[in-house]
C-alpha positions as CSV (number, residue, x, y, z in Angstrom):
1,M,-19.1,29.5,-5.5
2,K,-15.7,31.1,-6.3
3,F,-17.2,34.4,-4.4
4,V,-18.2,33.1,-1.5
5,R,-15.5,31.3,0.3
6,P,-12.8,34.9,-0.1
7,A,-15.6,36.4,1.6
8,I,-16.0,34.5,3.8
9,A,-12.2,34.2,4.7
10,K,-12.7,38.2,4.7
11,A,-15.5,38.4,7.2
12,Q,-13.5,36.2,9.2
13,F,-10.5,38.4,9.1
14,L,-12.4,41.0,10.5
15,V,-13.8,39.9,12.8
16,E,-10.8,38.4,14.2
17,E,-9.2,42.1,13.3
18,A,-12.4,43.5,15.5
19,R,-11.7,41.0,18.2
20,K,-7.8,41.9,18.4
21,R,-8.6,45.3,18.4
22,W,-11.7,44.9,21.0
23,S,-9.3,42.8,23.3
24,A,-6.5,45.6,23.2
25,F,-8.9,48.3,23.5
26,G,-10.3,46.0,27.0
27,D,-6.8,45.7,28.2
28,L,-6.0,49.9,27.7
29,W,-9.6,49.9,29.3
30,R,-8.7,48.3,32.4
31,R,-4.5,49.8,32.9
32,S,-6.0,53.4,31.9
33,L,-7.4,55.6,34.8
34,Q,-7.5,58.7,32.2
35,L,-9.3,56.8,29.4
36,R,-11.5,55.8,32.2
37,V,-12.5,58.9,33.2
38,V,-12.1,60.8,29.8
39,V,-14.9,58.4,28.3
40,S,-17.0,58.6,31.5
41,T,-16.7,62.3,31.4
42,L,-17.4,62.2,27.8
43,A,-20.9,59.4,28.1
44,L,-22.3,61.6,30.6
45,S,-21.8,64.7,29.1
46,S,-23.3,63.4,25.8
47,A,-26.5,62.7,27.7
48,V,-26.6,65.8,29.5
49,V,-25.7,67.4,26.1
50,F,-28.5,65.5,24.6
51,V,-31.0,66.7,26.5
52,L,-30.4,70.4,26.9
53,G,-30.4,70.2,23.2
54,M,-33.8,68.6,23.0
55,V,-35.2,70.9,25.8
56,L,-34.0,73.7,23.9
57,Q,-35.0,72.8,20.4
58,M,-38.7,72.2,21.7
59,Q,-38.5,75.4,23.3
60,I,-37.4,77.0,20.3
61,T,-39.7,75.1,18.5
62,N,-43.1,76.1,20.6
63,Q,-42.1,79.1,20.8
64,L,-42.0,80.0,17.0
65,L,-45.6,78.3,16.6
66,N,-47.8,80.0,19.9
67,T,-45.7,83.1,18.2
68,K,-47.3,82.4,14.8
69,D,-50.7,80.9,15.7
70,E,-51.1,84.1,17.4
71,A,-50.2,86.2,14.7
72,A,-52.0,83.7,12.1
73,V,-54.9,84.9,14.8
74,R,-55.0,88.4,14.7
75,Q,-54.3,88.0,10.6
76,A,-57.8,86.4,10.8
77,M,-59.7,87.9,12.9
78,A,-58.5,91.2,10.5
79,S,-59.0,89.9,7.5
80,R,-62.5,88.7,8.4
81,N,-63.6,92.7,10.0
82,L,-62.2,93.5,6.2
83,I,-64.4,91.4,3.9
84,Q,-67.5,90.8,6.2
85,S,-68.9,93.5,4.5
86,D,-68.6,93.4,1.7
87,L,-70.4,89.6,1.5
88,V,-73.5,91.4,3.6
89,G,-77.1,90.7,1.7
90,L,-75.2,88.1,-0.5
91,N,-77.5,86.1,-2.4
92,P,-77.9,82.3,-2.3
93,G,-77.4,82.0,-6.0
94,P,-73.8,79.7,-7.1
95,D,-73.3,82.7,-8.9
96,S,-73.4,85.7,-6.5
97,V,-71.7,83.5,-4.5
98,Q,-68.7,83.0,-6.8
99,T,-68.3,86.3,-7.7
100,R,-68.5,87.9,-4.3
101,F,-65.9,85.4,-3.4
102,T,-63.8,86.2,-5.7
103,S,-64.3,90.1,-5.1
104,A,-63.3,89.5,-1.4
105,I,-59.9,87.3,-2.0
106,N,-58.9,90.0,-4.4
107,K,-59.6,92.7,-2.1
108,L,-57.2,90.5,1.0
109,A,-54.6,90.0,-1.4
110,V,-54.4,94.1,-2.9
111,G,-51.2,95.6,-1.0
112,G,-51.8,93.5,2.3
113,A,-54.7,94.8,2.6
114,G,-55.8,94.5,6.5
115,T,-52.3,94.1,7.3
116,D,-50.7,96.7,10.4
117,A,-48.2,95.5,13.7
118,T,-50.1,93.3,15.0
119,T,-50.9,91.0,12.2
120,A,-47.3,91.7,10.3
121,G,-45.6,88.8,12.0
122,A,-47.8,86.1,10.3
123,G,-46.0,86.1,7.3
124,A,-47.6,85.0,3.9
125,F,-50.7,83.5,3.6
126,E,-53.4,82.0,1.0
127,P,-57.4,82.8,2.0
128,V,-59.8,80.4,1.4
129,L,-63.7,81.9,1.7
130,A,-66.6,78.6,1.2
131,D,-70.0,78.3,1.2
132,G,-70.3,75.4,3.5
133,L,-74.2,74.7,3.2
134,G,-74.6,75.6,-0.4
135,S,-73.6,73.6,-3.4
136,A,-72.2,74.1,-6.2
137,G,-73.3,71.0,-8.1
138,A,-71.7,67.7,-8.0
139,G,-72.1,67.5,-4.6
140,R,-69.1,70.6,-4.7
141,V,-69.1,73.5,-2.2
142,P,-69.4,77.1,-3.3
143,S,-65.2,77.8,-2.3
144,V,-62.9,80.4,-3.8
145,G,-58.6,79.2,-2.8
146,K,-57.3,75.8,-2.6
147,L,-60.1,75.1,-0.6
148,D,-58.9,70.9,-0.3
149,D,-55.6,72.1,2.0
150,V,-57.8,73.1,4.4
151,P,-58.4,69.8,6.9
152,R,-62.1,68.6,7.3
153,G,-61.9,68.3,10.4
154,L,-61.7,72.2,11.1
155,R,-64.2,72.8,7.9
156,E,-66.9,71.0,10.2
157,M,-65.7,72.5,13.0
158,V,-66.0,76.5,11.8
159,E,-69.4,75.3,9.2
160,D,-70.9,74.4,12.8
161,G,-70.3,78.2,14.2
162,G,-66.6,77.7,15.3
163,S,-63.1,78.4,15.2
164,G,-60.0,76.8,15.2
165,T,-56.6,76.1,14.0
166,Q,-54.9,72.7,12.6
167,I,-51.2,72.6,11.5
168,H,-51.5,69.7,8.5
169,T,-49.5,68.6,6.0
170,V,-50.5,68.4,2.4
171,Q,-48.3,67.3,-0.9
172,R,-47.5,70.2,-3.4
173,D,-45.6,70.1,-6.5
174,G,-44.2,66.7,-5.3
175,V,-43.1,67.7,-1.9
176,Q,-44.0,67.5,1.4
177,T,-45.3,71.4,2.7
178,T,-46.7,71.9,6.6
179,L,-49.0,74.3,6.7
180,F,-50.5,76.5,9.5
181,V,-54.6,77.0,8.8
182,V,-56.8,79.3,10.7
183,G,-60.8,79.4,10.5
184,L,-63.2,81.6,11.1
185,P,-66.7,81.6,10.4
186,I,-68.4,84.8,8.8
187,S,-71.8,85.8,9.7
188,T,-73.7,87.7,7.0
189,S,-77.9,88.1,7.1
190,A,-79.0,85.4,4.4
191,R,-76.2,82.7,5.9
192,S,-73.1,81.7,7.8
193,M,-70.0,81.7,5.3
194,Q,-66.6,80.2,6.3
195,L,-62.8,82.1,5.9
196,Y,-59.9,79.8,6.0
197,L,-56.2,81.3,6.2
198,I,-53.6,79.4,4.8
199,F,-50.0,79.6,6.1
200,P,-47.1,77.9,5.0
201,L,-44.8,76.9,8.1
202,T,-41.4,77.1,5.0
203,A,-39.7,79.9,7.6
204,E,-40.6,78.3,10.6
205,Q,-39.2,75.2,9.3
206,R,-35.8,76.3,8.0
207,T,-35.3,78.3,11.5
208,A,-36.1,75.3,12.9
209,E,-33.2,73.2,10.8
210,V,-30.8,76.0,11.8
211,V,-31.4,75.7,15.6
212,Q,-31.3,71.9,15.5
213,S,-28.0,71.9,13.4
214,T,-26.7,74.9,15.2
215,L,-27.3,72.5,18.6
216,A,-25.8,69.6,17.0
217,V,-22.5,72.1,16.0
218,G,-21.9,73.1,19.5
219,G,-23.5,70.0,21.5
220,I,-20.2,68.2,19.7
221,V,-17.7,71.5,19.9
222,L,-18.8,71.9,23.9
223,L,-17.9,67.5,24.2
224,V,-14.6,67.9,22.6
225,L,-13.9,71.2,24.9
226,L,-15.0,68.4,27.8
227,A,-12.9,65.8,26.4
228,L,-9.8,68.2,26.5
229,I,-10.6,69.2,29.9
230,A,-11.4,66.3,31.1
231,N,-7.8,64.9,29.8
232,L,-6.1,67.8,31.3
233,V,-7.2,67.3,34.6
234,T,-7.2,64.0,34.6
235,R,-4.1,64.2,33.8
236,Q,-2.8,66.8,36.6
237,V,-3.8,63.7,38.8
238,V,-2.8,61.0,36.9
239,R,0.9,61.8,35.9
240,P,2.0,62.0,39.6
241,V,0.1,58.6,40.1
242,R,1.9,56.7,37.4
243,Q,5.9,58.5,38.3
244,A,4.8,56.8,42.0
245,A,4.2,53.7,40.3
246,E,7.3,54.1,38.3
247,V,9.6,55.1,41.4
248,A,8.3,51.8,43.2
249,E,8.8,49.6,40.7
250,R,12.7,51.0,40.8
251,F,12.8,50.6,44.4
252,A,11.1,46.7,44.6
253,D,14.1,46.0,42.1
254,G,16.4,47.2,44.2
255,T,17.1,50.8,43.8
256,L,16.4,51.6,47.5
257,H,17.7,55.8,46.7
258,E,14.9,56.3,44.5
259,R,12.3,59.1,45.6
260,M,9.1,61.1,44.6
261,H,9.7,64.8,43.2
262,V,7.8,66.8,45.9
263,V,6.4,69.7,44.4
264,G,3.4,72.0,46.0
265,E,1.9,71.3,49.4
266,D,-1.4,70.3,47.7
267,D,-3.0,66.3,48.6
268,V,-0.2,64.7,45.7
269,A,2.4,66.5,47.5
270,R,1.2,64.9,50.7
271,L,1.7,61.8,49.0
272,A,4.9,62.3,47.6
273,E,6.6,63.0,50.8
274,S,4.4,60.3,52.8
275,F,6.1,57.9,49.9
276,N,9.8,59.5,50.5
277,E,9.1,59.3,54.5
278,M,8.0,55.0,54.0
279,A,11.1,54.8,51.2
280,E,13.5,56.3,53.7
281,S,12.7,53.8,56.8
282,I,12.4,51.0,54.1
283,Q,15.5,51.7,53.1
284,A,16.9,51.8,56.8
285,Q,15.1,48.4,57.9
286,F,16.8,46.9,54.8
287,K,20.3,48.6,56.0
288,Q,19.8,46.9,59.0
289,L,18.6,43.0,58.1
290,E,21.8,43.6,55.6
291,E,24.0,44.3,58.4
292,F,22.5,41.7,61.0
293,G,22.9,39.0,57.9
294,Q,26.8,39.6,57.2
295,L,27.2,39.8,60.7
296,Q,24.8,36.5,61.5
297,R,27.2,34.7,58.3
298,R,30.2,35.9,59.4
299,F,29.5,34.4,62.7
300,T,28.6,31.1,61.0
301,S,31.1,31.4,59.2
302,D,33.8,31.7,61.8
303,V,31.7,29.3,64.1
304,S,32.6,26.2,61.7
305,H,36.1,27.3,61.5
306,E,37.0,27.8,65.0
307,L,35.0,24.2,65.2
308,R,37.2,22.6,62.9
309,T,40.7,22.8,65.0
310,P,39.1,20.6,67.9
311,L,36.8,18.9,65.6
312,T,39.8,17.4,64.5
313,T,41.1,16.5,67.4
314,V,38.2,15.1,69.0
315,R,38.0,13.6,65.6
316,M,41.7,11.8,66.3
317,A,40.9,10.1,69.7
318,A,37.2,8.9,68.1
319,D,39.3,7.2,65.6
320,V,41.7,5.5,68.4
321,L,39.0,4.6,70.6
322,H,37.3,2.7,67.8
323,A,40.1,1.4,66.5
324,S,40.8,-0.6,70.2
325,R,36.7,-0.9,70.9
326,E,36.8,-4.7,70.6
327,Q,39.1,-4.5,73.8
328,F,36.3,-2.6,75.5
329,P,33.2,-3.8,77.5
330,A,30.3,-3.9,75.5
331,G,29.2,-0.6,76.7
332,L,31.8,1.3,76.1
333,A,32.5,0.1,72.8
334,R,28.7,1.0,71.9
335,S,29.4,4.1,73.4
336,T,32.6,4.4,71.1
337,E,30.4,3.5,68.0
338,L,28.1,6.6,68.6
339,L,30.5,8.8,69.2
340,V,32.3,8.4,65.3
341,D,28.8,8.3,64.0
342,E,27.4,11.7,65.7
343,L,31.2,13.0,64.8
344,D,30.7,12.0,61.0
345,R,27.4,14.3,61.8
346,F,28.2,16.7,63.2
347,E,31.3,16.7,60.4
348,S,28.4,16.8,57.9
349,L,26.9,19.5,59.3
350,L,30.0,22.1,59.7
351,G,30.5,21.2,56.0
352,D,27.1,21.9,55.3
353,L,27.0,25.2,56.9
354,L,29.8,26.4,55.2
355,E,28.6,25.6,52.5
356,I,25.4,27.7,53.2
357,S,27.8,30.7,54.3
358,R,29.3,30.9,51.1
359,L,25.8,30.6,49.0
360,D,24.3,33.3,51.3
361,A,27.2,35.3,50.7
362,G,27.5,35.0,47.1
363,V,31.2,34.2,46.7
364,E,30.4,30.3,45.0
365,E,31.0,30.0,41.2
366,L,30.2,27.7,39.1
367,T,32.9,25.8,37.2
368,A,30.9,24.6,34.6
369,D,31.8,21.7,31.9
370,Q,30.3,19.8,29.5
371,V,29.7,16.5,31.3
372,D,27.3,13.6,30.3
373,I,24.0,14.1,32.6
374,R,24.1,10.5,32.8
375,V,27.1,9.8,34.7
376,L,26.1,12.2,37.2
377,A,23.0,10.1,38.0
378,R,25.0,6.8,37.9
379,R,27.2,8.0,40.6
380,A,24.8,9.2,42.5
381,H,23.0,6.3,42.7
382,D,26.3,4.3,43.8
383,S,27.1,6.9,46.6
384,V,23.6,6.2,48.7
385,R,23.5,2.2,47.3
386,A,24.3,1.4,50.9
387,I,21.3,3.6,52.9
388,S,19.1,2.6,49.8
389,T,20.1,-1.6,50.9
390,S,19.7,-1.1,54.6
391,A,16.2,1.0,53.8
392,G,15.3,-1.2,51.7
393,S,14.1,0.6,48.9
394,P,16.0,0.1,45.9
395,V,16.7,2.8,43.2
396,V,15.2,2.6,39.7
397,L,16.9,4.6,37.2
398,D,14.9,5.4,33.9
399,L,17.8,7.4,31.7
400,P,18.1,8.1,28.4
401,D,20.1,5.6,25.9
402,D,21.8,8.2,24.1
403,E,24.5,10.5,25.7
404,L,23.0,13.7,26.9
405,V,25.1,16.2,27.8
406,A,24.6,20.0,29.3
407,E,27.9,22.6,30.7
408,L,27.1,22.6,34.1
409,D,29.3,22.0,37.8
410,S,29.2,18.0,37.7
411,R,30.4,18.6,42.0
412,R,27.1,20.5,42.5
413,V,24.9,18.4,39.9
414,E,25.9,15.2,41.8
415,R,25.4,16.7,45.3
416,I,22.0,18.0,44.3
417,L,20.9,13.9,42.9
418,R,22.2,12.7,46.0
419,N,20.9,14.8,48.4
420,L,17.2,14.3,46.2
421,L,17.9,10.1,46.5
422,A,18.7,10.0,50.0
423,N,15.8,12.2,51.1
424,A,13.3,9.9,49.0
425,I,14.9,6.8,50.7
426,D,14.8,8.4,54.1
427,H,10.9,9.1,53.3
428,G,10.1,6.2,50.7
429,E,8.6,4.1,53.3
430,G,10.5,0.8,52.4
431,Q,8.8,1.4,48.5
432,P,10.8,2.1,45.5
433,V,12.7,5.0,44.4
434,E,12.3,6.7,40.5
435,L,15.1,8.8,39.3
436,T,14.0,9.4,35.4
437,M,16.4,11.7,33.0
438,R,14.7,13.8,30.2
439,G,16.4,16.1,27.8
440,N,15.4,18.3,24.7
441,A,17.6,21.2,22.5
442,D,17.4,23.5,25.6
443,A,17.1,21.7,29.0
444,V,17.4,18.6,30.6
445,A,15.3,17.5,34.0
446,M,15.6,15.2,36.4
447,T,12.5,13.4,38.7
448,V,13.1,11.6,41.7
449,R,9.7,10.2,43.1
450,D,9.4,8.2,46.2
451,H,5.9,5.7,46.9
452,G,6.0,7.3,50.8
453,V,3.7,9.5,53.0
454,G,3.6,12.4,50.7
455,L,3.4,16.0,51.6
456,R,0.6,17.7,53.1
457,Q,-0.9,20.7,51.1
458,G,1.6,23.5,51.6
459,E,4.7,21.8,52.1
460,A,6.1,21.8,49.2
461,E,7.2,25.0,49.8
462,L,8.2,24.1,53.0
463,V,10.6,21.3,51.8
464,F,13.6,23.8,50.9
465,S,13.7,25.6,54.1
466,R,16.6,25.3,56.6
467,F,16.1,22.8,59.1
468,W,12.5,22.1,58.3
469,R,11.0,18.7,58.9
470,A,7.3,17.4,57.8
471,D,7.4,15.3,60.8
472,P,9.7,16.0,63.9
473,S,8.9,12.5,65.3
474,R,10.3,10.5,62.0
475,N,13.4,9.0,62.9
476,R,16.2,9.6,60.4
477,R,18.1,6.6,58.7
478,T,20.7,8.9,57.0
479,G,21.4,11.3,59.6
480,G,21.1,14.0,57.3
481,T,21.8,17.9,58.5
482,G,18.4,19.5,57.2
483,L,20.5,21.2,54.4
484,G,20.8,19.4,51.9
485,L,17.9,20.1,50.3
486,S,18.1,24.1,51.4
487,I,21.5,23.8,49.5
488,S,20.4,21.6,46.5
489,L,18.3,24.8,46.1
490,E,21.0,27.4,45.9
491,D,23.3,24.9,44.0
492,A,20.0,24.9,41.1
493,R,19.8,28.8,41.1
494,L,23.2,29.0,40.4
495,H,23.1,27.3,36.9
496,G,19.4,29.5,36.4
497,G,17.6,26.4,37.0
498,W,14.3,24.9,38.8
499,L,14.8,22.7,41.8
500,E,10.3,22.3,42.5
501,A,8.6,19.6,44.4
502,W,5.6,18.3,44.6
503,G,3.6,15.8,47.0
504,E,-0.2,14.6,47.7
505,P,-0.6,12.3,51.4
506,G,-0.5,8.6,50.2
507,H,0.6,9.0,46.6
508,G,4.0,10.4,47.6
509,A,6.1,13.0,46.4
510,V,8.5,14.4,43.5
511,F,11.3,16.2,43.6
512,R,12.2,18.0,39.7
513,L,15.4,19.6,39.2
514,T,15.5,21.0,35.5
515,L,18.6,22.9,33.8
516,P,19.8,24.5,30.8
517,R,21.1,22.9,28.4
518,R,23.7,25.7,28.3
519,H,25.4,28.0,31.1
520,G,23.7,31.2,30.6
521,E,20.2,30.6,29.3
522,E,16.9,31.4,30.2
523,L,14.6,28.1,31.1
524,R,11.4,28.4,29.4
525,E,9.8,24.5,29.9
526,S,10.5,21.2,31.2
527,P,11.2,18.2,29.8
528,L,9.4,16.1,32.4
529,P,5.9,17.2,34.1
530,L,6.4,18.1,38.1
531,A,2.9,16.0,38.7
532,P,3.0,12.3,37.8
533,A,0.1,10.1,36.8
534,I,-1.0,8.6,40.1
535,E,-1.5,5.3,40.1
536,L,-3.9,3.2,42.4
537,E,-0.9,1.0,43.7
538,P,2.6,2.2,42.9
539,V,4.5,-0.8,41.1
540,A,8.0,-1.4,43.0
541,V,10.0,-2.0,39.8
542,V,13.2,-3.2,40.9
543,E,16.5,-2.5,38.3
544,E,18.4,-5.7,40.0
545,P,20.1,-7.8,43.0
546,I,22.4,-5.3,44.9
547,A,22.0,-6.9,48.3
548,D,25.2,-8.2,47.8
549,E,27.5,-5.8,46.4
550,E,30.1,-4.1,48.4
551,P,28.7,-0.1,49.0
552,G,32.0,1.1,47.8
553,E,32.3,-0.7,44.4
554,I,31.2,1.9,41.6
555,E,31.5,0.1,37.4
556,L,32.0,2.9,35.2
557,R,32.8,3.1,31.1
558,P,36.4,4.4,30.4
559,E,35.1,7.4,28.7
560,E,32.7,7.9,31.8
561,I,35.8,8.3,34.1
562,T,36.3,12.2,34.8
563,W,38.4,13.6,36.8
564,Q,36.1,15.5,40.2
565,P,37.3,17.9,42.6
566,A,37.5,16.8,46.4
567,E,33.6,16.9,48.2
568,P,33.9,18.4,51.8
569,V,29.7,17.8,51.8
570,D,28.3,14.8,51.8
571,G,31.2,12.9,51.8
572,T,31.6,8.7,51.4
573,P,33.2,6.9,54.8
574,A,36.5,6.2,52.8
575,D,36.7,10.3,51.9
576,K,36.3,10.7,55.5
577,A,38.9,8.3,56.4
578,K,41.3,9.9,53.9
579,A,40.7,13.6,55.3
580,A,41.3,12.2,58.9
581,D,44.4,10.7,58.4
582,E,45.7,13.8,55.5
583,V,45.2,15.5,59.2
584,S,46.4,13.2,61.3
585,E,49.8,14.0,59.0
586,E,49.2,17.6,59.4
587,V,48.5,18.0,63.4
588,R,52.0,15.5,63.4
């Protein structure tokens, strides 16, 4: 038993190692065109060399046997003519037959008697004389020589007056020996006798073995040469293709000046020229698009800045009218309120446009500090409390009990959460909105889920597009600009994080924000799943009644109070009034 477990472990290790090597070879086979061409060439060449070797071996062997057959038959006929006169008038007595047979055999064996130029190729032989119709007692046939080495079928044919040849294998001294046997009848006045010549095929077998080994070695050498030739030829074709792939990869990475080296005038050279022309065209188009993008961003930034001065004047006038609206008729007072509301939205739109232009220009920088993200979540919750109350969609916070600190820009992360919560309230259909926060050693994640209409297939990638709306006919409660999610996505990318969306019709939508705990580290996974477990009926869980609370009241613990820079985008009404007063002082 103690030897079984090591053997099993060794077998499992060998199987696993073989599986890994096979998998590595499979990967290399899929990636390398050169390997596939060389292996395919070797496989086809091996089949051709094998068939050709078999044909050549058969042809050479048959030629050897045919030559042996002709020479052996001529040798047998010459031998029969040589001894036939000695057997004429042979008495049928056993002693006389044995004596005359021995004399005839000795005559054939003396000095190669009967051998001439036509029979010299037959080689050495062993003669056998037999009287098939006689009897030497005990059922034996009178004979001289190794009659037992003659095949029974050939003996019967020769005894019947015919002649023939046969290849026969016998056991001699414990070794299998192949013989070529020729049988001829000898006609005498007294009776018919049989002459057999036994030719060992040892020399022919050695010749066939030499031919076989020569063909095998030649085939292997030929396959090696074919593999080298196929590798060389394939490399000449594959090398430019690999160079083109490398240049294309660098070109795709943004190195637009990369070009292929053109050598000669063949097909590969024409491919390189076509690639270079394509690269030139793409580079020119990129340059045009960059110039157009720069003009567009400059136009957006300039227009936004230029509109701030008349907007400030209009804002001052609107504030004066709004402050005196109680003295106006009802219709005029309502127009004044609408004017102020639209000015608020216009001011938010200008702020978002400026933010987008700065993000597009790449001039935005992060001010990363160690911040407890739970504080940012509570601030975002308090900033949307008013619209949450008016929409009837309470925000449910699921925050960790312990402090969750990360290195990030608190202003941007708070803006992301505020935009996500406002978007969820706007599409929540009066259902609760859930904000969940979790973290691990490398990342923190926040999900905002609503139980509204959800997202159709393909809309999860479109929600971050600028000014995109899933249903243009819907009335927005928050009066957003259509740029909030786009800005949130860019803010997440500035942190090196992810902002993803999921949705199903009738099951609401989920937005997940994942950020690294330490600025500059690469994210690998998120602590929270993106797609939730879909429930049959979402349960509305209200954290606490908030109807009687004032929207502007924010209760924070002393350790949670940190200084925050002024927020130009989506500020609260109090912040906007304060900004308007500061602008009025500057104008005066």
